[in-house]
N, CA, C, O and the ligand as a Tripos MOL2 file, in Angstrom:
@<TRIPOS>MOLECULE
protein
  321   319    81     0     0
PROTEIN
NO_CHARGES

@<TRIPOS>ATOM
      1 N          94.2680  108.9110   91.3180 N.3       1 MET1
      2 CA         93.2630  108.9690   92.4610 C.3       1 MET1
      3 C          91.8830  109.2190   91.8160 C.2       1 MET1
      4 O          91.7800  110.1640   91.0340 O.2       1 MET1
      5 N          90.8450  108.4610   92.0820 N.am      2 THR2
      6 CA         89.6330  108.7160   91.4850 C.3       2 THR2
      7 C          88.7000  108.9930   92.6910 C.2       2 THR2
      8 O          89.0080  108.7780   93.8630 O.2       2 THR2
      9 N          87.4760  109.5150   92.2400 N.am      3 ILE3
     10 CA         86.5800  109.9350   93.2590 C.3       3 ILE3
     11 C          86.1600  108.7500   94.0770 C.2       3 ILE3
     12 O          85.9490  108.8740   95.2830 O.2       3 ILE3
     13 N          86.0320  107.5920   93.4480 N.am      4 ALA4
     14 CA         85.5030  106.4360   94.2240 C.3       4 ALA4
     15 C          86.4980  106.0870   95.3020 C.2       4 ALA4
     16 O          86.1240  105.2900   96.1620 O.2       4 ALA4
     17 N          87.7360  106.5900   95.3660 N.am      5 ASP5
     18 CA         88.6430  106.1540   96.3730 C.3       5 ASP5
     19 C          88.4130  106.9570   97.6400 C.2       5 ASP5
     20 O          89.0760  106.7130   98.6480 O.2       5 ASP5
     21 N          87.5050  107.8940   97.6120 N.am      6 ASN6
     22 CA         87.4640  108.8290   98.7180 C.3       6 ASN6
     23 C          86.5580  108.3370   99.7770 C.2       6 ASN6
     24 O          86.2130  109.1580  100.6260 O.2       6 ASN6
     25 N          86.1110  107.1030   99.8610 N.am      7 ARG7
     26 CA         85.2020  106.6090  100.8400 C.3       7 ARG7
     27 C          85.9890  106.7420  102.3880 C.2       7 ARG7
     28 O          85.4650  107.2020  103.4020 O.2       7 ARG7
     29 N          87.2050  106.2770  102.2800 N.am      8 ILE8
     30 CA         88.0490  106.6630  103.4350 C.3       8 ILE8
     31 C          89.1180  107.6200  102.8970 C.2       8 ILE8
     32 O          89.5430  107.4790  101.7500 O.2       8 ILE8
     33 N          89.5360  108.5400  103.6650 N.am      9 THR9
     34 CA         90.2460  109.6160  103.0370 C.3       9 THR9
     35 C          91.7340  109.5880  103.6870 C.2       9 THR9
     36 O          92.0230  109.1130  104.7850 O.2       9 THR9
     37 N          92.5520  110.1640  102.8200 N.am     10 GLY10
     38 CA         93.9460  110.5620  103.2310 C.3      10 GLY10
     39 C          94.7500  109.4550  103.7360 C.2      10 GLY10
     40 O          94.8390  108.3870  103.1310 O.2      10 GLY10
     41 N          95.3870  109.7230  104.9340 N.am     11 VAL11
     42 CA         96.4220  108.9370  105.3740 C.3      11 VAL11
     43 C          95.9760  107.4530  105.5600 C.2      11 VAL11
     44 O          96.6640  106.5140  105.1580 O.2      11 VAL11
     45 N          94.8300  107.3100  106.1670 N.am     12 THR12
     46 CA         94.2730  106.0020  106.3860 C.3      12 THR12
     47 C          94.1900  105.0960  105.1910 C.2      12 THR12
     48 O          94.5300  103.9150  105.2460 O.2      12 THR12
     49 N          93.7210  105.6900  104.0900 N.am     13 LEU13
     50 CA         93.5970  104.9950  102.8990 C.3      13 LEU13
     51 C          95.0500  104.6950  102.3340 C.2      13 LEU13
     52 O          95.3230  103.6050  101.8320 O.2      13 LEU13
     53 N          95.9260  105.6900  102.4430 N.am     14 GLN14
     54 CA         97.2740  105.3630  101.7940 C.3      14 GLN14
     55 C          97.9050  104.2440  102.5430 C.2      14 GLN14
     56 O          98.5490  103.3870  101.9390 O.2      14 GLN14
     57 N          97.7460  104.2140  103.8630 N.am     15 LYS15
     58 CA         98.4050  103.1820  104.8020 C.3      15 LYS15
     59 C          97.8780  101.7960  104.4360 C.2      15 LYS15
     60 O          98.6490  100.8370  104.3870 O.2      15 LYS15
     61 N          96.5050  101.6740  104.1650 N.am     16 ARG16
     62 CA         95.8390  100.5980  103.8690 C.3      16 ARG16
     63 C          96.2550  100.0580  102.4670 C.2      16 ARG16
     64 O          96.5180   98.8670  102.2960 O.2      16 ARG16
     65 N          96.3000  100.9270  101.5360 N.am     17 ARG17
     66 CA         96.7410  100.4730  100.1480 C.3      17 ARG17
     67 C          98.0740   99.9090  100.1790 C.2      17 ARG17
     68 O          98.3520   98.9010   99.5290 O.2      17 ARG17
     69 N          99.0060  100.5900  100.9920 N.am     18 PHE18
     70 CA        100.3680  100.1170  100.9790 C.3      18 PHE18
     71 C         100.4450   98.8070  101.7190 C.2      18 PHE18
     72 O         101.2430   97.9690  101.3000 O.2      18 PHE18
     73 N          99.7000   98.5370  102.7780 N.am     19 LYS19
     74 CA         99.6570   97.2650  103.4080 C.3      19 LYS19
     75 C          99.1980   96.2300  102.5960 C.2      19 LYS19
     76 O          99.8400   95.1800  102.5560 O.2      19 LYS19
     77 N          98.1010   96.3860  101.8910 N.am     20 VAL20
     78 CA         97.5000   95.3100  101.0930 C.3      20 VAL20
     79 C          98.5510   95.0840   99.8860 C.2      20 VAL20
     80 O          98.8560   93.9520   99.5110 O.2      20 VAL20
     81 N          99.0110   96.1150   99.3840 N.am     21 TRP21
     82 CA         99.9140   95.8420   98.2060 C.3      21 TRP21
     83 C         101.1790   95.0950   98.6570 C.2      21 TRP21
     84 O         101.6130   94.1560   97.9890 O.2      21 TRP21
     85 N         101.7750   95.5120   99.7950 N.am     22 GLN22
     86 CA        102.9220   94.8970  100.3900 C.3      22 GLN22
     87 C         102.7030   93.3370  100.5460 C.2      22 GLN22
     88 O         103.5150   92.4730  100.2140 O.2      22 GLN22
     89 N         101.4540   93.1350  101.1150 N.am     23 ARG23
     90 CA        101.1970   91.6340  101.2700 C.3      23 ARG23
     91 C         101.2330   90.7530  100.0920 C.2      23 ARG23
     92 O         101.6220   89.5890  100.1830 O.2      23 ARG23
     93 N         100.8160   91.3080   98.9270 N.am     24 ASP24
     94 CA        100.8760   90.5850   97.6960 C.3      24 ASP24
     95 C         100.5590   91.6780   96.5400 C.2      24 ASP24
     96 O          99.4320   92.1530   96.3990 O.2      24 ASP24
     97 N         101.5910   92.0070   95.7820 N.am     25 PRO25
     98 CA        101.3950   93.0490   94.7350 C.3      25 PRO25
     99 C         100.7160   92.6580   93.5160 C.2      25 PRO25
    100 O         100.5500   93.4510   92.5890 O.2      25 PRO25
    101 N         100.3310   91.4940   93.4940 N.am     26 ARG26
    102 CA         99.7770   90.9150   92.2950 C.3      26 ARG26
    103 C          98.3290   91.0390   92.0860 C.2      26 ARG26
    104 O          97.6210   90.7700   93.0560 O.2      26 ARG26
    105 N          97.7990   91.3760   91.0580 N.am     27 CYS27
    106 CA         96.3900   91.3730   90.6380 C.3      27 CYS27
    107 C          95.7930   90.0330   90.9870 C.2      27 CYS27
    108 O          96.2920   88.9800   90.5900 O.2      27 CYS27
    109 N          94.6830   90.1010   91.7590 N.am     28 VAL28
    110 CA         94.1370   88.7440   92.1230 C.3      28 VAL28
    111 C          93.4740   88.0480   90.8940 C.2      28 VAL28
    112 O          93.3360   86.8250   90.8720 O.2      28 VAL28
    113 N          93.0990   88.7890   89.9540 N.am     29 MET29
    114 CA         92.3740   88.1650   88.8580 C.3      29 MET29
    115 C          93.2360   87.7100   87.7100 C.2      29 MET29
    116 O          92.9730   86.6360   87.1680 O.2      29 MET29
    117 N          94.3160   88.5000   87.2730 N.am     30 CYS30
    118 CA         95.1510   88.0490   86.1270 C.3      30 CYS30
    119 C          96.5950   87.7060   86.7250 C.2      30 CYS30
    120 O          97.4210   87.1050   86.0390 O.2      30 CYS30
    121 N          96.8440   88.0890   87.9550 N.am     31 GLY31
    122 CA         98.2720   87.6890   88.3040 C.3      31 GLY31
    123 C          99.3720   88.6110   88.0140 C.2      31 GLY31
    124 O         100.5400   88.3700   88.3200 O.2      31 GLY31
    125 N          98.9330   89.7850   87.3550 N.am     32 ARG32
    126 CA        100.0110   90.8340   86.8890 C.3      32 ARG32
    127 C         100.4250   91.4440   88.1870 C.2      32 ARG32
    128 O          99.6660   91.6640   89.1310 O.2      32 ARG32
    129 N         101.9010   91.7320   88.1330 N.am     33 LEU33
    130 CA        102.3560   92.5200   89.2360 C.3      33 LEU33
    131 C         101.9550   93.9960   88.9490 C.2      33 LEU33
    132 O         101.9650   94.4670   87.8120 O.2      33 LEU33
    133 N         101.5980   94.6940   90.0700 N.am     34 THR34
    134 CA        101.0790   95.9850   89.9250 C.3      34 THR34
    135 C         102.0910   96.9630   90.4520 C.2      34 THR34
    136 O         102.9500   96.5360   91.2240 O.2      34 THR34
    137 N         102.0790   98.1570   90.1350 N.am     35 ASP35
    138 CA        102.9070   99.2810   90.6240 C.3      35 ASP35
    139 C         102.2430  100.0140   91.5810 C.2      35 ASP35
    140 O         101.0460  100.2780   91.4660 O.2      35 ASP35
    141 N         103.0220  100.4220   92.6630 N.am     36 TYR36
    142 CA        102.5250  101.3060   93.6900 C.3      36 TYR36
    143 C         103.0310  102.7100   93.3770 C.2      36 TYR36
    144 O         104.1750  102.8890   92.9600 O.2      36 TYR36
    145 N         102.1040  103.7800   93.5970 N.am     37 PRO37
    146 CA        100.7880  103.5610   94.0790 C.3      37 PRO37
    147 C          99.6020  103.6670   93.0370 C.2      37 PRO37
    148 O          98.4250  103.7090   93.3940 O.2      37 PRO37
    149 N          99.9830  103.7050   91.8220 N.am     38 SER38
    150 CA         98.9650  104.0700   90.7880 C.3      38 SER38
    151 C          98.4960  102.9100   89.9240 C.2      38 SER38
    152 O          97.5390  103.0550   89.1620 O.2      38 SER38
    153 N          99.1180  101.8290   90.0250 N.am     39 GLY39
    154 CA         98.9790  100.7780   89.0710 C.3      39 GLY39
    155 C          97.8130   99.7760   89.5060 C.2      39 GLY39
    156 O          97.5440   98.8330   88.7620 O.2      39 GLY39
    157 N          97.1530   99.9580   90.6420 N.am     40 PHE40
    158 CA         96.1100   99.1210   91.0310 C.3      40 PHE40
    159 C          95.0100   99.9280   91.7860 C.2      40 PHE40
    160 O          95.0800  101.1180   92.0960 O.2      40 PHE40
    161 N          94.0260   99.1020   92.0140 N.am     41 GLU41
    162 CA         92.8330   99.6460   92.8340 C.3      41 GLU41
    163 C          92.5440   98.5470   93.9500 C.2      41 GLU41
    164 O          92.5940   97.3270   93.7900 O.2      41 GLU41
    165 N          92.2520   99.1940   95.0330 N.am     42 LEU42
    166 CA         91.8610   98.1650   96.1000 C.3      42 LEU42
    167 C          90.3660   97.9490   95.9030 C.2      42 LEU42
    168 O          89.5840   98.8940   95.7930 O.2      42 LEU42
    169 N          89.9740   96.5840   95.8610 N.am     43 ASP43
    170 CA         88.6820   96.1850   95.6410 C.3      43 ASP43
    171 C          88.0710   95.4940   96.8100 C.2      43 ASP43
    172 O          88.7770   94.7710   97.5130 O.2      43 ASP43
    173 N          86.8680   95.6590   97.0530 N.am     44 HIS44
    174 CA         86.2330   94.8990   98.1940 C.3      44 HIS44
    175 C          85.8120   93.4520   97.7700 C.2      44 HIS44
    176 O          85.0200   93.3280   96.8350 O.2      44 HIS44
    177 N          86.2590   92.4630   98.3510 N.am     45 ILE45
    178 CA         85.9800   91.1250   97.9930 C.3      45 ILE45
    179 C          84.5420   90.8590   98.0510 C.2      45 ILE45
    180 O          84.0040   90.2580   97.1210 O.2      45 ILE45
    181 N          83.8650   91.2640   99.0860 N.am     46 ILE46
    182 CA         82.4250   91.2950   99.2150 C.3      46 ILE46
    183 C          82.0480   92.8410   99.1590 C.2      46 ILE46
    184 O          82.4450   93.6420  100.0050 O.2      46 ILE46
    185 N          81.3250   93.1440   98.1890 N.am     47 PRO47
    186 CA         81.0420   94.6720   98.1000 C.3      47 PRO47
    187 C          80.3440   95.0560   99.2580 C.2      47 PRO47
    188 O          79.5900   94.3050   99.8750 O.2      47 PRO47
    189 N          80.6290   96.4060   99.6020 N.am     48 LEU48
    190 CA         79.9550   97.1160  100.8820 C.3      48 LEU48
    191 C          78.4880   97.1110  100.6960 C.2      48 LEU48
    192 O          77.7730   96.9740  101.6880 O.2      48 LEU48
    193 N          77.9940   97.2430   99.5660 N.am     49 TYR49
    194 CA         76.4850   97.2560   99.3820 C.3      49 TYR49
    195 C          75.8670   95.8410   99.5220 C.2      49 TYR49
    196 O          74.6500   95.6830   99.6200 O.2      49 TYR49
    197 N          76.8150   94.7500   99.5270 N.am     50 GLN50
    198 CA         76.2490   93.4180   99.8990 C.3      50 GLN50
    199 C          76.4770   93.0510  101.2300 C.2      50 GLN50
    200 O          76.2270   91.9120  101.6250 O.2      50 GLN50
    201 N          76.9990   94.0520  102.0570 N.am     51 GLY51
    202 CA         77.2170   93.7630  103.5020 C.3      51 GLY51
    203 C          78.6020   93.4600  103.8790 C.2      51 GLY51
    204 O          78.8810   93.1160  105.0280 O.2      51 GLY51
    205 N          79.5120   93.5810  102.9140 N.am     52 GLY52
    206 CA         80.9490   93.5120  103.0650 C.3      52 GLY52
    207 C          81.5070   94.5010  103.9650 C.2      52 GLY52
    208 O          81.0870   95.6560  103.8880 O.2      52 GLY52
    209 N          82.4740   94.1710  104.8770 N.am     53 GLU53
    210 CA         83.1380   95.0940  105.7890 C.3      53 GLU53
    211 C          84.2000   95.9340  105.1720 C.2      53 GLU53
    212 O          84.9050   95.4750  104.2730 O.2      53 GLU53
    213 N          84.3340   97.0780  105.5960 N.am     54 ASP54
    214 CA         85.3610   97.8930  104.9230 C.3      54 ASP54
    215 C          86.6420   97.8270  105.8210 C.2      54 ASP54
    216 O          87.0140   98.7580  106.5350 O.2      54 ASP54
    217 N          87.2900   96.5900  105.7020 N.am     55 VAL55
    218 CA         88.4640   96.2930  106.4290 C.3      55 VAL55
    219 C          89.4550   95.5990  105.5190 C.2      55 VAL55
    220 O          89.0990   95.1110  104.4460 O.2      55 VAL55
    221 N          90.6550   95.5630  105.9410 N.am     56 ILE56
    222 CA         91.7730   95.0520  105.0600 C.3      56 ILE56
    223 C          91.5300   93.5620  104.6210 C.2      56 ILE56
    224 O          91.8320   93.2100  103.4810 O.2      56 ILE56
    225 N          91.0100   92.7290  105.4870 N.am     57 SER57
    226 CA         90.7710   91.3600  105.2060 C.3      57 SER57
    227 C          89.7750   91.1890  104.1150 C.2      57 SER57
    228 O          89.7090   90.1460  103.4660 O.2      57 SER57
    229 N          88.9640   92.2630  103.9020 N.am     58 ASN58
    230 CA         88.0190   92.1220  102.7770 C.3      58 ASN58
    231 C          88.4010   93.0230  101.5480 C.2      58 ASN58
    232 O          87.5830   93.5090  100.7660 O.2      58 ASN58
    233 N          89.7940   93.1780  101.4910 N.am     59 THR59
    234 CA         90.1220   93.9700  100.2970 C.3      59 THR59
    235 C          91.1310   93.0770   99.5240 C.2      59 THR59
    236 O          91.8220   92.2220  100.0780 O.2      59 THR59
    237 N          91.1550   93.3550   98.1800 N.am     60 GLN60
    238 CA         92.2350   92.6680   97.2990 C.3      60 GLN60
    239 C          92.5350   93.6340   96.3190 C.2      60 GLN60
    240 O          91.8870   94.6650   96.1350 O.2      60 GLN60
    241 N          93.6640   93.2280   95.6140 N.am     61 ILE61
    242 CA         94.3660   94.0880   94.5300 C.3      61 ILE61
    243 C          93.7830   93.7760   93.1520 C.2      61 ILE61
    244 O          93.7090   92.6100   92.7650 O.2      61 ILE61
    245 N          93.3960   94.7380   92.4550 N.am     62 LEU62
    246 CA         93.0170   94.5660   91.0460 C.3      62 LEU62
    247 C          93.8590   95.5820   90.2360 C.2      62 LEU62
    248 O          94.0050   96.7340   90.6470 O.2      62 LEU62
    249 N          94.4170   95.1400   89.0690 N.am     63 CYS63
    250 CA         95.1210   96.0400   88.2270 C.3      63 CYS63
    251 C          94.0920   97.0450   87.6520 C.2      63 CYS63
    252 O          92.9510   96.6710   87.3800 O.2      63 CYS63
    253 N          94.4970   98.3130   87.4700 N.am     64 CYS64
    254 CA         93.6580   99.3140   86.9220 C.3      64 CYS64
    255 C          94.1490   99.6860   85.6300 C.2      64 CYS64
    256 O          95.1020   99.0980   85.1190 O.2      64 CYS64
    257 N          93.4510  100.7850   84.9880 N.am     65 GLY65
    258 CA         93.8110  101.1540   83.7220 C.3      65 GLY65
    259 C          92.5570  100.8840   82.6700 C.2      65 GLY65
    260 O          91.4830  100.4250   83.0570 O.2      65 GLY65
    261 N          92.8020  101.1890   81.4410 N.am     66 GLU66
    262 CA         91.6440  101.0050   80.4170 C.3      66 GLU66
    263 C          91.3460   99.5770   80.3810 C.2      66 GLU66
    264 O          90.1530   99.2770   80.4270 O.2      66 GLU66
    265 N          92.1890   98.6630   80.3090 N.am     67 ASP67
    266 CA         91.9820   97.1740   80.2010 C.3      67 ASP67
    267 C          92.0630   96.4870   81.5580 C.2      67 ASP67
    268 O          92.1550   95.2600   81.5810 O.2      67 ASP67
    269 N          92.0370   97.1900   82.6940 N.am     68 GLY68
    270 CA         92.4280   96.5940   83.9840 C.3      68 GLY68
    271 C          91.2150   95.8050   84.4820 C.2      68 GLY68
    272 O          90.0700   96.0270   84.0880 O.2      68 GLY68
    273 N          91.5580   94.8390   85.4050 N.am     69 CYS69
    274 CA         90.5230   93.9180   85.9790 C.3      69 CYS69
    275 C          89.5370   94.7220   86.8520 C.2      69 CYS69
    276 O          88.3750   94.3450   86.9990 O.2      69 CYS69
    277 N          90.0360   95.8590   87.4370 N.am     70 HIS70
    278 CA         89.0390   96.5390   88.3530 C.3      70 HIS70
    279 C          87.9510   97.0260   87.5340 C.2      70 HIS70
    280 O          86.8070   96.9680   87.9850 O.2      70 HIS70
    281 N          88.1670   97.4860   86.4200 N.am     71 LYS71
    282 CA         87.0510   98.0270   85.5270 C.3      71 LYS71
    283 C          86.2420   96.8400   85.1060 C.2      71 LYS71
    284 O          85.0140   96.9170   85.0710 O.2      71 LYS71
    285 N          86.8730   95.7640   84.7900 N.am     72 LYS72
    286 CA         85.9860   94.5300   84.2850 C.3      72 LYS72
    287 C          85.0250   94.1360   85.4640 C.2      72 LYS72
    288 O          83.8310   93.9030   85.2820 O.2      72 LYS72
    289 N          85.6480   94.0820   86.6940 N.am     73 LYS73
    290 CA         84.9370   93.5580   87.8400 C.3      73 LYS73
    291 C          83.8010   94.4560   88.1700 C.2      73 LYS73
    292 O          82.6850   94.0010   88.4170 O.2      73 LYS73
    293 N          84.0900   95.8110   88.1780 N.am     74 THR74
    294 CA         83.0550   96.6780   88.5750 C.3      74 THR74
    295 C          81.8360   96.6150   87.6830 C.2      74 THR74
    296 O          80.6950   96.7640   88.1210 O.2      74 THR74
    297 N          82.1430   96.3730   86.3290 N.am     75 LYS75
    298 CA         81.0810   96.2800   85.3800 C.3      75 LYS75
    299 C          80.2010   94.9160   85.7600 C.2      75 LYS75
    300 O          78.9700   94.9190   85.7580 O.2      75 LYS75
    301 N          80.9920   93.7820   86.0770 N.am     76 GLN76
    302 CA         80.2680   92.5830   86.4680 C.3      76 GLN76
    303 C          79.3820   92.8540   87.7150 C.2      76 GLN76
    304 O          78.2010   92.5070   87.7550 O.2      76 GLN76
    305 N          80.0000   93.4780   88.7050 N.am     77 ASP77
    306 CA         79.2610   93.7920   89.8930 C.3      77 ASP77
    307 C          77.9540   94.5320   89.7070 C.2      77 ASP77
    308 O          76.9570   94.2920   90.3880 O.2      77 ASP77
    309 N          78.0080   95.4240   88.7720 N.am     78 MET78
    310 CA         76.8260   96.3220   88.5500 C.3      78 MET78
    311 C          75.7470   95.3650   87.8760 C.2      78 MET78
    312 O          74.5760   95.5360   88.2150 O.2      78 MET78
    313 N          76.0270   94.4300   87.0040 N.am     79 LYS79
    314 CA         75.1470   93.6030   86.4180 C.3      79 LYS79
    315 C          74.4530   92.6220   87.4720 C.2      79 LYS79
    316 O          73.2760   92.2790   87.3640 O.2      79 LYS79
    317 N          75.2480   92.2320   88.4410 N.am     80 ALA80
    318 CA         74.9000   91.1610   89.3640 C.3      80 ALA80
    319 C          73.6010   91.5590   90.1470 C.2      80 ALA80
    320 O          73.1270   90.7930   90.9860 O.2      80 ALA80
    321 ZN         94.4010   92.1320   86.5530 Zn       81 ZN81
@<TRIPOS>BOND
     1     1     2 1
     2     2     3 1
     3     3     4 2
     4     3     5 am
     5     5     6 1
     6     6     7 1
     7     7     8 2
     8     7     9 am
     9     9    10 1
    10    10    11 1
    11    11    12 2
    12    11    13 am
    13    13    14 1
    14    14    15 1
    15    15    16 2
    16    15    17 am
    17    17    18 1
    18    18    19 1
    19    19    20 2
    20    19    21 am
    21    21    22 1
    22    22    23 1
    23    23    24 2
    24    23    25 am
    25    25    26 1
    26    26    27 1
    27    27    28 2
    28    27    29 am
    29    29    30 1
    30    30    31 1
    31    31    32 2
    32    31    33 am
    33    33    34 1
    34    34    35 1
    35    35    36 2
    36    35    37 am
    37    37    38 1
    38    38    39 1
    39    39    40 2
    40    39    41 am
    41    41    42 1
    42    42    43 1
    43    43    44 2
    44    43    45 am
    45    45    46 1
    46    46    47 1
    47    47    48 2
    48    47    49 am
    49    49    50 1
    50    50    51 1
    51    51    52 2
    52    51    53 am
    53    53    54 1
    54    54    55 1
    55    55    56 2
    56    55    57 am
    57    57    58 1
    58    58    59 1
    59    59    60 2
    60    59    61 am
    61    61    62 1
    62    62    63 1
    63    63    64 2
    64    63    65 am
    65    65    66 1
    66    66    67 1
    67    67    68 2
    68    67    69 am
    69    69    70 1
    70    70    71 1
    71    71    72 2
    72    71    73 am
    73    73    74 1
    74    74    75 1
    75    75    76 2
    76    75    77 am
    77    77    78 1
    78    78    79 1
    79    79    80 2
    80    79    81 am
    81    81    82 1
    82    82    83 1
    83    83    84 2
    84    83    85 am
    85    85    86 1
    86    86    87 1
    87    87    88 2
    88    87    89 am
    89    89    90 1
    90    90    91 1
    91    91    92 2
    92    91    93 am
    93    93    94 1
    94    94    95 1
    95    95    96 2
    96    95    97 am
    97    97    98 1
    98    98    99 1
    99    99   100 2
   100    99   101 am
   101   101   102 1
   102   102   103 1
   103   103   104 2
   104   103   105 am
   105   105   106 1
   106   106   107 1
   107   107   108 2
   108   107   109 am
   109   109   110 1
   110   110   111 1
   111   111   112 2
   112   111   113 am
   113   113   114 1
   114   114   115 1
   115   115   116 2
   116   115   117 am
   117   117   118 1
   118   118   119 1
   119   119   120 2
   120   119   121 am
   121   121   122 1
   122   122   123 1
   123   123   124 2
   124   123   125 am
   125   125   126 1
   126   126   127 1
   127   127   128 2
   128   127   129 am
   129   129   130 1
   130   130   131 1
   131   131   132 2
   132   131   133 am
   133   133   134 1
   134   134   135 1
   135   135   136 2
   136   135   137 am
   137   137   138 1
   138   138   139 1
   139   139   140 2
   140   139   141 am
   141   141   142 1
   142   142   143 1
   143   143   144 2
   144   143   145 am
   145   145   146 1
   146   146   147 1
   147   147   148 2
   148   147   149 am
   149   149   150 1
   150   150   151 1
   151   151   152 2
   152   151   153 am
   153   153   154 1
   154   154   155 1
   155   155   156 2
   156   155   157 am
   157   157   158 1
   158   158   159 1
   159   159   160 2
   160   159   161 am
   161   161   162 1
   162   162   163 1
   163   163   164 2
   164   163   165 am
   165   165   166 1
   166   166   167 1
   167   167   168 2
   168   167   169 am
   169   169   170 1
   170   170   171 1
   171   171   172 2
   172   171   173 am
   173   173   174 1
   174   174   175 1
   175   175   176 2
   176   175   177 am
   177   177   178 1
   178   178   179 1
   179   179   180 2
   180   179   181 am
   181   181   182 1
   182   182   183 1
   183   183   184 2
   184   183   185 am
   185   185   186 1
   186   186   187 1
   187   187   188 2
   188   187   189 am
   189   189   190 1
   190   190   191 1
   191   191   192 2
   192   191   193 am
   193   193   194 1
   194   194   195 1
   195   195   196 2
   196   195   197 am
   197   197   198 1
   198   198   199 1
   199   199   200 2
   200   199   201 am
   201   201   202 1
   202   202   203 1
   203   203   204 2
   204   203   205 am
   205   205   206 1
   206   206   207 1
   207   207   208 2
   208   207   209 am
   209   209   210 1
   210   210   211 1
   211   211   212 2
   212   211   213 am
   213   213   214 1
   214   214   215 1
   215   215   216 2
   216   215   217 am
   217   217   218 1
   218   218   219 1
   219   219   220 2
   220   219   221 am
   221   221   222 1
   222   222   223 1
   223   223   224 2
   224   223   225 am
   225   225   226 1
   226   226   227 1
   227   227   228 2
   228   227   229 am
   229   229   230 1
   230   230   231 1
   231   231   232 2
   232   231   233 am
   233   233   234 1
   234   234   235 1
   235   235   236 2
   236   235   237 am
   237   237   238 1
   238   238   239 1
   239   239   240 2
   240   239   241 am
   241   241   242 1
   242   242   243 1
   243   243   244 2
   244   243   245 am
   245   245   246 1
   246   246   247 1
   247   247   248 2
   248   247   249 am
   249   249   250 1
   250   250   251 1
   251   251   252 2
   252   251   253 am
   253   253   254 1
   254   254   255 1
   255   255   256 2
   256   255   257 am
   257   257   258 1
   258   258   259 1
   259   259   260 2
   260   259   261 am
   261   261   262 1
   262   262   263 1
   263   263   264 2
   264   263   265 am
   265   265   266 1
   266   266   267 1
   267   267   268 2
   268   267   269 am
   269   269   270 1
   270   270   271 1
   271   271   272 2
   272   271   273 am
   273   273   274 1
   274   274   275 1
   275   275   276 2
   276   275   277 am
   277   277   278 1
   278   278   279 1
   279   279   280 2
   280   279   281 am
   281   281   282 1
   282   282   283 1
   283   283   284 2
   284   283   285 am
   285   285   286 1
   286   286   287 1
   287   287   288 2
   288   287   289 am
   289   289   290 1
   290   290   291 1
   291   291   292 2
   292   291   293 am
   293   293   294 1
   294   294   295 1
   295   295   296 2
   296   295   297 am
   297   297   298 1
   298   298   299 1
   299   299   300 2
   300   299   301 am
   301   301   302 1
   302   302   303 1
   303   303   304 2
   304   303   305 am
   305   305   306 1
   306   306   307 1
   307   307   308 2
   308   307   309 am
   309   309   310 1
   310   310   311 1
   311   311   312 2
   312   311   313 am
   313   313   314 1
   314   314   315 1
   315   315   316 2
   316   315   317 am
   317   317   318 1
   318   318   319 1
   319   319   320 2
@<TRIPOS>SUBSTRUCTURE
     1 MET1         2 RESIDUE 1 A MET
     2 THR2         6 RESIDUE 1 A THR
     3 ILE3        10 RESIDUE 1 A ILE
     4 ALA4        14 RESIDUE 1 A ALA
     5 ASP5        18 RESIDUE 1 A ASP
     6 ASN6        22 RESIDUE 1 A ASN
     7 ARG7        26 RESIDUE 1 A ARG
     8 ILE8        30 RESIDUE 1 A ILE
     9 THR9        34 RESIDUE 1 A THR
    10 GLY10       38 RESIDUE 1 A GLY
    11 VAL11       42 RESIDUE 1 A VAL
    12 THR12       46 RESIDUE 1 A THR
    13 LEU13       50 RESIDUE 1 A LEU
    14 GLN14       54 RESIDUE 1 A GLN
    15 LYS15       58 RESIDUE 1 A LYS
    16 ARG16       62 RESIDUE 1 A ARG
    17 ARG17       66 RESIDUE 1 A ARG
    18 PHE18       70 RESIDUE 1 A PHE
    19 LYS19       74 RESIDUE 1 A LYS
    20 VAL20       78 RESIDUE 1 A VAL
    21 TRP21       82 RESIDUE 1 A TRP
    22 GLN22       86 RESIDUE 1 A GLN
    23 ARG23       90 RESIDUE 1 A ARG
    24 ASP24       94 RESIDUE 1 A ASP
    25 PRO25       98 RESIDUE 1 A PRO
    26 ARG26      102 RESIDUE 1 A ARG
    27 CYS27      106 RESIDUE 1 A CYS
    28 VAL28      110 RESIDUE 1 A VAL
    29 MET29      114 RESIDUE 1 A MET
    30 CYS30      118 RESIDUE 1 A CYS
    31 GLY31      122 RESIDUE 1 A GLY
    32 ARG32      126 RESIDUE 1 A ARG
    33 LEU33      130 RESIDUE 1 A LEU
    34 THR34      134 RESIDUE 1 A THR
    35 ASP35      138 RESIDUE 1 A ASP
    36 TYR36      142 RESIDUE 1 A TYR
    37 PRO37      146 RESIDUE 1 A PRO
    38 SER38      150 RESIDUE 1 A SER
    39 GLY39      154 RESIDUE 1 A GLY
    40 PHE40      158 RESIDUE 1 A PHE
    41 GLU41      162 RESIDUE 1 A GLU
    42 LEU42      166 RESIDUE 1 A LEU
    43 ASP43      170 RESIDUE 1 A ASP
    44 HIS44      174 RESIDUE 1 A HIS
    45 ILE45      178 RESIDUE 1 A ILE
    46 ILE46      182 RESIDUE 1 A ILE
    47 PRO47      186 RESIDUE 1 A PRO
    48 LEU48      190 RESIDUE 1 A LEU
    49 TYR49      194 RESIDUE 1 A TYR
    50 GLN50      198 RESIDUE 1 A GLN
    51 GLY51      202 RESIDUE 1 A GLY
    52 GLY52      206 RESIDUE 1 A GLY
    53 GLU53      210 RESIDUE 1 A GLU
    54 ASP54      214 RESIDUE 1 A ASP
    55 VAL55      218 RESIDUE 1 A VAL
    56 ILE56      222 RESIDUE 1 A ILE
    57 SER57      226 RESIDUE 1 A SER
    58 ASN58      230 RESIDUE 1 A ASN
    59 THR59      234 RESIDUE 1 A THR
    60 GLN60      238 RESIDUE 1 A GLN
    61 ILE61      242 RESIDUE 1 A ILE
    62 LEU62      246 RESIDUE 1 A LEU
    63 CYS63      250 RESIDUE 1 A CYS
    64 CYS64      254 RESIDUE 1 A CYS
    65 GLY65      258 RESIDUE 1 A GLY
    66 GLU66      262 RESIDUE 1 A GLU
    67 ASP67      266 RESIDUE 1 A ASP
    68 GLY68      270 RESIDUE 1 A GLY
    69 CYS69      274 RESIDUE 1 A CYS
    70 HIS70      278 RESIDUE 1 A HIS
    71 LYS71      282 RESIDUE 1 A LYS
    72 LYS72      286 RESIDUE 1 A LYS
    73 LYS73      290 RESIDUE 1 A LYS
    74 THR74      294 RESIDUE 1 A THR
    75 LYS75      298 RESIDUE 1 A LYS
    76 GLN76      302 RESIDUE 1 A GLN
    77 ASP77      306 RESIDUE 1 A ASP
    78 MET78      310 RESIDUE 1 A MET
    79 LYS79      314 RESIDUE 1 A LYS
    80 ALA80      318 RESIDUE 1 A ALA
    81 ZN81       321 GROUP 0 **** ****
């Protein structure tokens, strides 16, 4: 759990993470199967700062870790 995960806290976040993961446990960028609960990050398809909504339909799974897609995408989003 990282600090960035604390936008919505506790039970709500855990439920949401599980729902999205259950729907499709693969990373949307590389197709890797991710582990619950610590092998992925919930990513906003449309970033919140670009007007994206904080809802399940605007979230997707990205694998995390040193070489994970979440890290790569976050870097790209920062440049955009
Ligand atoms: Zn990935």
